[in-house]
LUMTI-847452 format. One line per 8 residues: number of its first residue (from 1); for each residue x, y, z of C-alpha. Coordinates in pm, 1 decimal. Each point is the difference from the previous one (the first is absolute). Example, Ala and Ser with C-alpha at 12.3 -4.5 7.8 and 13.67 -1.06 7.14 Angstrom:
REM residues 2
1 = 1230.0:-450.0:780.0 ~ 137.0:344.0:-66.0 $
END
This chain:
REM residues 217
1 = -1326.8:992.9:8685.5 ~ -38.0:103.0:-365.1 ~ 345.5:-23.6:-155.7 ~ -123.9:166.3:-318.6 ~ -62.3:319.8:194.7 ~ 344.7:-11.7:157.4 ~ 207.3:-68.8:-309.8 ~ -20.3:123.6:-356.8 $
9 = 204.3:-121.1:-300.1 ~ 223.1:305.7:45.7 ~ 102.8:-128.5:343.8 ~ 147.8:-309.0:-166.3 ~ 217.1:208.2:-237.3 ~ 184.7:247.3:226.1 ~ 160.2:207.1:-276.8 ~ -101.7:228.9:-285.1 $
17 = 6.0:-32.5:-377.4 ~ 302.3:231.4:-15.5 ~ 183.9:-223.2:246.7 ~ -93.0:-306.4:-207.9 ~ 122.6:154.3:-325.0 ~ 316.2:120.8:173.2 ~ 65.4:-353.1:123.2 ~ -37.3:-140.2:-353.1 $
25 = 225.9:272.1:-143.5 ~ 276.0:-75.4:251.4 ~ -41.9:-373.4:-50.3 ~ 20.3:28.1:-380.0 ~ 306.1:221.6:23.3 ~ 176.3:-227.6:247.4 ~ -73.6:-309.5:-210.0 ~ 19.1:143.2:-350.7 $
33 = 192.8:-298.3:-147.3 ~ -266.1:-234.9:137.6 ~ -278.3:220.0:-141.0 ~ 158.6:-7.2:-346.7 ~ 55.5:-375.3:28.9 ~ -365.7:-42.1:94.3 ~ -114.6:191.6:-306.8 ~ 223.9:-220.6:-214.1 $
41 = -138.9:-309.0:170.9 ~ -351.1:120.3:-85.2 ~ 89.9:18.9:-367.0 ~ 151.8:-348.2:24.6 ~ -323.7:-122.5:158.1 ~ -192.9:123.4:-303.0 ~ 226.1:-203.3:-228.5 ~ -23.8:-309.9:220.0 $
49 = -379.6:17.5:18.2 ~ -33.8:22.1:-378.7 ~ 122.7:-358.5:-55.2 ~ -149.7:-341.0:70.6 ~ 302.7:-193.0:131.9 ~ -26.4:-104.9:363.0 ~ 351.5:126.6:76.5 ~ -114.7:354.3:-82.0 $
57 = -268.5:-11.1:266.0 ~ 244.8:-150.8:249.0 ~ 242.4:287.5:-63.9 ~ -281.0:255.2:22.1 ~ -107.8:-134.7:338.4 ~ 359.1:14.6:122.6 ~ 20.7:366.3:-104.8 ~ -325.6:72.9:179.0 $
65 = 128.2:-179.0:310.5 ~ 314.5:214.4:-0.6 ~ -215.4:312.7:-18.8 ~ -220.4:-106.7:290.9 ~ 299.0:-88.1:217.0 ~ 177.8:326.5:-80.3 ~ -309.1:207.9:78.0 ~ -50.9:-193.9:323.9 $
73 = 349.6:79.3:122.4 ~ 99.2:333.7:-151.7 ~ -331.1:187.4:-21.9 ~ -235.0:-141.8:263.4 ~ 238.9:-117.4:271.5 ~ 271.1:264.7:-25.6 ~ -156.9:312.5:-154.5 ~ -368.0:-13.3:95.5 $
81 = 73.3:-172.6:330.4 ~ 118.0:333.5:140.2 ~ -343.1:156.2:-56.0 ~ -264.4:-272.9:21.2 ~ -44.3:-241.9:288.7 ~ -144.0:-271.0:-226.8 ~ 277.2:17.9:-260.2 ~ 190.9:-295.1:146.2 $
89 = -311.1:-218.2:-22.6 ~ -52.3:111.7:-357.2 ~ 363.8:-89.5:-70.2 ~ -65.0:-352.7:127.7 ~ -295.2:-28.6:-238.9 ~ 211.5:113.4:-293.7 ~ 276.2:-242.6:96.0 ~ -257.9:-280.6:13.8 $
97 = -126.0:84.9:-348.9 ~ 357.4:1.4:-127.4 ~ 55.3:-345.2:150.7 ~ -322.8:-130.0:-159.9 ~ 108.0:131.9:-339.8 ~ 340.5:-166.2:33.9 ~ -168.0:-327.2:93.9 ~ -237.9:29.8:-294.6 $
105 = 293.7:63.2:-231.9 ~ 161.1:-325.1:115.0 ~ -309.9:-218.7:-34.6 ~ -70.3:-184.6:-326.1 ~ -198.8:200.2:-254.0 ~ -143.6:-89.3:-337.4 ~ 29.8:217.2:-308.9 ~ -224.2:305.9:28.8 $
113 = -124.4:32.0:-356.9 ~ -346.3:-154.6:56.9 ~ -197.3:200.6:-90.6 ~ 228.0:204.3:-223.9 ~ -143.5:333.3:106.1 ~ 137.9:-27.8:353.0 ~ 361.4:108.5:-61.5 ~ -117.6:298.8:-204.1 $
121 = -253.1:90.9:269.2 ~ 260.9:-31.4:275.0 ~ 238.6:228.3:-189.3 ~ -269.5:265.1:-39.6 ~ -100.5:-29.2:365.3 ~ 363.3:27.4:105.4 ~ 45.0:316.8:-205.6 ~ -305.6:144.2:173.7 $
129 = 125.3:-107.8:341.9 ~ 354.2:127.2:-51.4 ~ -65.7:340.1:-151.5 ~ -360.0:113.2:63.0 ~ 59.2:112.8:357.9 ~ 326.1:196.7:-46.6 ~ -141.9:155.7:-317.5 ~ -315.6:107.6:184.1 $
137 = 209.2:138.7:285.7 ~ 214.1:201.8:-240.9 ~ -307.0:134.1:-182.1 ~ -146.0:101.6:336.6 ~ 304.2:218.1:61.4 ~ 189.0:-224.3:238.4 ~ 378.3:63.9:-12.5 ~ 195.3:-254.4:-203.3 $
145 = 215.5:-90.3:298.2 ~ -306.1:-115.7:194.5 ~ -135.6:-242.6:-260.4 ~ -20.8:-367.8:88.7 ~ 147.7:-267.1:-229.1 ~ -9.6:-374.7:-22.6 ~ 243.7:-188.1:218.9 ~ 64.1:282.1:245.8 $
153 = -347.3:140.2:75.5 ~ -270.1:-222.6:150.7 ~ -302.6:86.6:-213.9 ~ 148.1:-45.4:-350.4 ~ 158.5:-323.8:122.2 ~ -335.2:-122.7:133.0 ~ -181.5:100.7:-320.4 ~ 257.3:-178.3:-217.0 $
161 = -55.8:-315.4:205.6 ~ -376.1:20.9:-50.7 ~ 60.3:32.7:-373.5 ~ 241.3:-290.5:-29.7 ~ -215.1:-255.1:180.2 ~ -227.2:0.6:-306.5 ~ 246.7:-259.2:-130.8 ~ 2.1:-225.5:306.4 $
169 = -217.3:-303.2:76.3 ~ -309.2:102.7:196.3 ~ 96.7:-159.0:333.3 ~ 341.4:162.8:-2.6 ~ -137.5:332.9:-120.1 ~ -253.6:26.8:282.9 ~ 276.5:-66.6:253.3 ~ 199.0:294.5:-135.1 $
177 = -288.2:246.9:-41.8 ~ -103.9:96.8:357.7 ~ 312.3:184.9:119.5 ~ 49.6:227.2:-304.6 ~ -373.2:68.4:-11.7 ~ -5.3:85.1:371.3 ~ 296.2:237.1:-38.5 ~ -170.0:191.3:-282.2 $
185 = -308.5:48.4:218.8 ~ 222.3:118.0:288.0 ~ 179.9:241.8:-232.6 ~ -327.4:149.6:-122.4 ~ -121.1:35.7:359.4 ~ 320.9:176.0:101.4 ~ -11.0:234.0:-299.4 ~ -362.9:71.3:86.2 $
193 = 109.9:115.6:346.6 ~ 241.9:236.4:-176.1 ~ -280.1:124.3:-230.0 ~ 224.7:-93.5:-292.4 ~ -189.8:51.7:-327.6 ~ 111.9:-344.1:-121.5 ~ -108.5:-186.1:312.6 ~ -244.8:-239.3:-176.9 $
201 = 252.1:-103.2:-266.3 ~ 202.5:-277.6:171.8 ~ -310.0:-191.5:111.7 ~ -180.7:63.6:-330.1 ~ 294.0:-129.3:-204.5 ~ 28.9:-305.1:225.1 ~ -369.7:-84.3:-38.4 ~ 22.6:50.8:-377.3 $
209 = 297.8:-233.9:-25.9 ~ -174.7:-268.8:205.5 ~ -317.9:30.5:-209.1 ~ 197.2:-34.4:-321.5 ~ 182.2:-296.3:150.3 ~ -338.9:-165.5:64.7 ~ -104.7:69.7:-357.6 ~ 267.1:-233.0:-138.6 $
217 = -117.2:-306.0:196.5 $
END
């Protein structure tokens, strides 16, 4: 039996783009304080990433962990779980990434100023990760209430993680890369099913961030 002839990507996403945007709009409205807190946390991340003290990176990882855990519970498990059969499995993956980030934040870490360009690079990558996607969505005509933000939406949270690991030791960084990278590919695939004009963007941004991360080694 040829499973590829029986199932298409659309069969794995049993809802439309309008339904998806409506879900995000309701989620953002229901959790508006959390959305605003997430935006503030993103700005705080930029400040933390700009320094070289190890405590800054510990705090940044803790903020990222909080974002992953919130998205796992509030967005994937509760909101998306009503529409997508795989949402609960995705929530487990996000919870696992949050736990890894918390563990990484607790482990010993040297100062991150060697070489000196890394904190500046991480800050620039974080700015790209935090604001490129919602800006592109707004420019494409997507309603403001449906934009995704760091800490409460999965893709900006995943992109911010990919940006921040530019400051981590290689072994730890590679442990934290797979899940956010995989989510960005999943997001692009889902948006492709919707024929969303921005469907390549999540995966493209993720690949760009990883390539730039490799460039600093």
